C-alpha positions in Angstrom: 33.1 -66.3 -24.3 30.1 -67.5 -22.2 31.8 -66.2 -19.1 32.5 -62.9 -20.7 28.9 -62.5 -21.9 27.6 -63.4 -18.4 29.9 -60.8 -16.9 28.7 -58.1 -19.4 25.0 -59.1 -18.6 25.7 -58.8 -14.9 27.3 -55.4 -15.3 24.2 -54.2 -17.2 22.0 -55.6 -14.5 23.9 -53.8 -11.8 23.8 -50.5 -13.8 20.0 -50.8 -14.4 19.4 -51.5 -10.7 21.6 -48.5 -9.8 19.6 -46.3 -12.2 16.3 -47.5 -10.7 17.5 -46.8 -7.2 18.8 -43.4 -8.2 15.5 -42.6 -9.9 13.5 -43.6 -6.8 15.8 -41.6 -4.6 15.4 -38.5 -6.9 11.7 -39.0 -6.9 11.6 -39.1 -3.1 13.8 -36.0 -2.9 11.6 -34.0 -5.3 8.4 -34.9 -3.5 7.1 -31.9 -1.5 6.3 -34.3 1.4 10.1 -34.8 1.8 10.4 -31.1 2.5 8.0 -31.1 5.5 9.7 -30.4 8.8 11.2 -33.4 10.6 9.1 -32.8 13.7 5.7 -33.6 15.2 3.9 -31.1 13.0 5.5 -32.6 9.9 4.6 -36.1 11.0 0.9 -35.1 11.5 0.7 -33.6 8.0 2.5 -36.6 6.4 -0.1 -38.9 8.1 -2.9 -36.7 6.8 -1.6 -36.8 3.2 -1.3 -40.6 3.5 -4.9 -40.8 4.6 -5.9 -38.6 1.7 -4.4 -41.0 -0.8 -0.7 -40.1 -0.7 1.3 -37.6 -2.7 1.9 -39.8 -5.7 -1.8 -40.3 -6.2 -2.4 -36.5 -5.8 0.4 -35.8 -8.4 -1.5 -37.9 -10.9 -4.4 -35.4 -10.9 -4.0 -32.8 -13.6 -7.4 -31.2 -13.5 -10.6 -31.3 -11.4 -14.2 -30.3 -11.9 -16.9 -30.2 -9.3 -20.1 -28.5 -8.2 -19.9 -26.4 -5.1 -23.2 -25.5 -3.3 -23.0 -22.8 -0.6 -25.8 -22.1 1.8 -25.5 -19.0 4.0 -27.4 -18.6 7.2 -28.9 -15.8 9.2 -28.1 -15.4 12.9 -31.4 -17.2 13.8 -30.3 -20.2 11.8 -32.6 -19.7 8.8 -31.2 -20.0 5.3 -30.4 -16.6 3.8 -28.9 -17.5 0.4 -28.0 -20.6 -1.7 -25.5 -20.4 -4.5 -24.5 -23.2 -6.9 -21.1 -22.9 -8.6 -19.3 -25.0 -11.2 -15.6 -25.1 -10.4 -13.0 -26.1 -13.0 -9.2 -26.2 -12.1 -6.1 -27.0 -14.0 -3.9 -28.2 -11.1 -0.6 -28.6 -13.0 1.7 -27.6 -14.5 0.4 -24.1 -13.8 -2.7 -23.4 -11.7 -5.7 -22.1 -13.6 -9.1 -21.6 -12.0 -12.6 -20.9 -13.4 -15.9 -21.0 -11.5 -19.3 -19.9 -12.7 -22.6 -19.2 -11.1 -26.0 -17.5 -11.6 -27.4 -14.8 -9.3 -30.6 -12.9 -9.7 -30.9 -13.6 -13.4 -27.3 -12.8 -14.2 -24.5 -15.2 -15.3 -21.1 -14.7 -13.5 -17.7 -16.2 -14.0 -14.4 -15.7 -12.3 -11.2 -16.7 -14.0 -7.7 -16.9 -12.6 -4.7 -17.7 -14.8 -1.0 -16.7 -14.6 -1.5 -14.4 -11.5 -4.2 -12.5 -13.3 -7.9 -12.5 -12.5 -11.0 -11.6 -14.6 -14.7 -11.4 -13.7 -17.4 -11.8 -16.3 -21.0 -10.7 -16.0 -23.3 -12.0 -18.7 -20.2 -12.7 -20.8 -18.9 -9.2 -20.6 -15.6 -8.2 -18.8 -16.0 -6.3 -15.5 -12.8 -4.3 -15.7 -12.4 -2.5 -12.4 -9.5 -3.3 -10.0 -12.1 -4.5 -7.5 -13.5 -6.9 -10.0 -10.0 -8.3 -10.6 -9.6 -8.9 -6.8 -13.0 -10.5 -6.6 -11.8 -12.9 -9.3 -8.4 -13.7 -7.9 -9.0 -14.0 -4.2 -12.0 -16.3 -4.2 -10.3 -18.4 -6.9 -7.1 -18.9 -4.7 -9.2 -19.4 -1.6 -11.4 -22.1 -3.1 -8.4 -23.9 -4.5 -6.6 -23.7 -1.2 -9.6 -25.2 0.7 -10.4 -27.9 -1.8 -6.8 -29.1 -2.0 -6.2 -29.7 1.7 -4.1 -31.3 3.2 -1.8 -31.3 0.1 -1.5 -27.5 0.1 0.4 -27.7 3.4 3.5 -28.7 1.5 3.6 -25.3 -0.3 6.9 -23.3 0.0 6.7 -20.6 2.6 4.4 -22.6 4.9 5.5 -22.7 8.5 4.0 -25.6 10.5 3.8 -25.7 14.3 2.3 -28.6 16.4 -0.1 -27.2 19.0 -1.0 -30.4 20.9 -4.4 -32.2 21.0 -8.0 -31.0 21.4 -11.3 -32.8 21.7 -14.0 -31.5 19.3 -17.7 -31.2 20.1 -18.4 -34.6 18.5 -15.8 -36.3 20.8 -13.1 -36.7 18.2 -9.6 -36.2 19.5 -7.6 -34.2 17.1 -3.9 -33.1 16.6 -3.7 -29.4 16.0 -1.2 -28.0 13.5 -0.9 -24.2 12.9 0.0 -23.1 9.3 1.4 -19.6 9.1 2.9 -18.1 5.9 6.1 -16.1 5.5 5.9 -12.7 4.0 6.1 -12.9 0.3 4.6 -16.4 0.2 1.8 -15.9 -2.4 -1.0 -13.7 -1.3 -1.2 -15.1 2.2 2.2 -14.1 3.3 2.1 -12.6 6.8 -1.7 -12.1 6.6 -3.4 -15.4 7.5 -3.0 -18.0 10.1 -4.8 -21.4 10.0 -4.9 -24.1 12.6 -5.9 -27.5 11.2 -7.3 -30.3 13.2 -6.5 -33.9 12.1 -8.2 -37.0 13.6 -5.6 -38.5 16.0 -6.9 -42.0 15.1 -6.5 -42.0 11.3 -5.2 -38.6 10.3 -8.2 -37.3 8.4 -8.8 -33.5 8.2 -11.7 -32.7 10.6 -11.7 -29.0 11.3 -9.8 -25.6 11.0 -9.6 -22.4 12.9 -8.9 -19.3 10.7 -7.5 -16.0 11.7 -7.1 -12.9 9.5 -6.4 -9.8 11.6 -9.1 -9.6 14.2 -11.5 -11.9 12.3 -11.9 -15.6 13.3 -13.9 -18.5 12.0 -14.2 -22.2 12.6 -14.9 -24.9 10.0 -15.9 -28.6 10.4 -15.1 -31.1 7.6 -17.5 -34.1 7.3 -18.7 -36.7 4.8 -15.3 -38.0 3.7 -15.4 -40.0 0.5 -12.9 -41.8 -1.7 -12.9 -40.3 -5.2 -10.5 -41.5 -7.8 -8.1 -42.6 -5.1 -8.3 -39.3 -3.2 -10.0 -39.5 0.3 -11.5 -36.1 0.9 -14.2 -34.3 2.9 -17.2 -33.4 0.7 -19.1 -31.1 3.2 -18.0 -28.2 5.4 -19.9 -26.3 8.2 -18.7 -22.8 8.9 -19.1 -20.9 12.2 -18.2 -17.6 13.7 -15.6 -18.0 16.3 -13.2 -16.2 18.7 -9.5 -16.4 19.2 -9.9 -19.5 21.4 -11.6 -21.4 18.5 -14.9 -21.3 20.4 -17.8 -21.6 18.0 -20.7 -19.2 17.8 -23.5 -19.1 15.2 -23.3 -21.3 12.1 -22.8 -19.1 9.0 -22.5 -21.5 6.1 -22.7 -25.0 4.7 -20.6 -26.0 1.7 -21.0 -29.2 -0.2 -18.8 -30.7 -3.0 -20.7 -32.8 -5.6 -20.0 -34.6 -8.9 -16.2 -34.4 -8.3 -14.3 -35.5 -11.4 -10.5 -35.6 -11.4 -8.6 -35.4 -14.7 -11.7 -34.1 -16.5 -11.0 -32.7 -20.0 -10.9 -28.9 -19.7 -10.5 -26.7 -22.8 -7.8 -24.0 -22.7 -10.4 -21.5 -23.8 -12.1 -21.7 -20.4 -9.1 -19.9 -18.8 -8.2 -17.4 -21.5 -8.2 -13.7 -20.9 -11.5 -12.1 -22.1 -9.3 -9.7 -24.0 -7.8 -12.4 -26.1 
């Protein structure tokens, strides 16, 4: 009897171990990181994600709230305008975005939810098609930039390794171009980004952006660890050409008071018509 019980216990132990292994294998298979290309571009992005805290840590973040301060500059380097926005995102299971700001005595808010965008001015719906685009596009753009490098795992992203380059501050960086297939969200076939990752530790340090005949260059600085996510908290934007040569500085953006898994009420993201 004892031998029989021992055998049964052993069988259950093997079954439990097999289930654990299978669960871990399934988890690895479902991680978007596993879908990155098996080449140098994919390796650079995987390293960047590891530096940023890893996919498992990122997947724990359900929401995020932060203050975004944007300073725009004139060609002579003087400050032209400063805007302070409160950004609130539901990251999963479905993306929802809200950001609000004040400008010349008016209160503005942009809401994106379920592929729809709304713009509010002093609490009233601005209902033109242009207003809708002004809500959707900045919402998606802000989310895309804030969530780097994790967004490089999105379906429809084509990654290409472009070699190394030395930045103005002497940092050697690996360049990875991210292009988007037609039909891949709003960016399909329209935008091309080249991201620069520190060759030493994998951190995101810059990007070169192209949309048609327009180009810009962005530097990422002030990396901080926040709730297990290692991320840049300041960006400098410049005019640039097709060779990623910088010209005048156009903007400075800072992220402050970043709080992951902040409680966000559903009402923040509801259609103003509801």
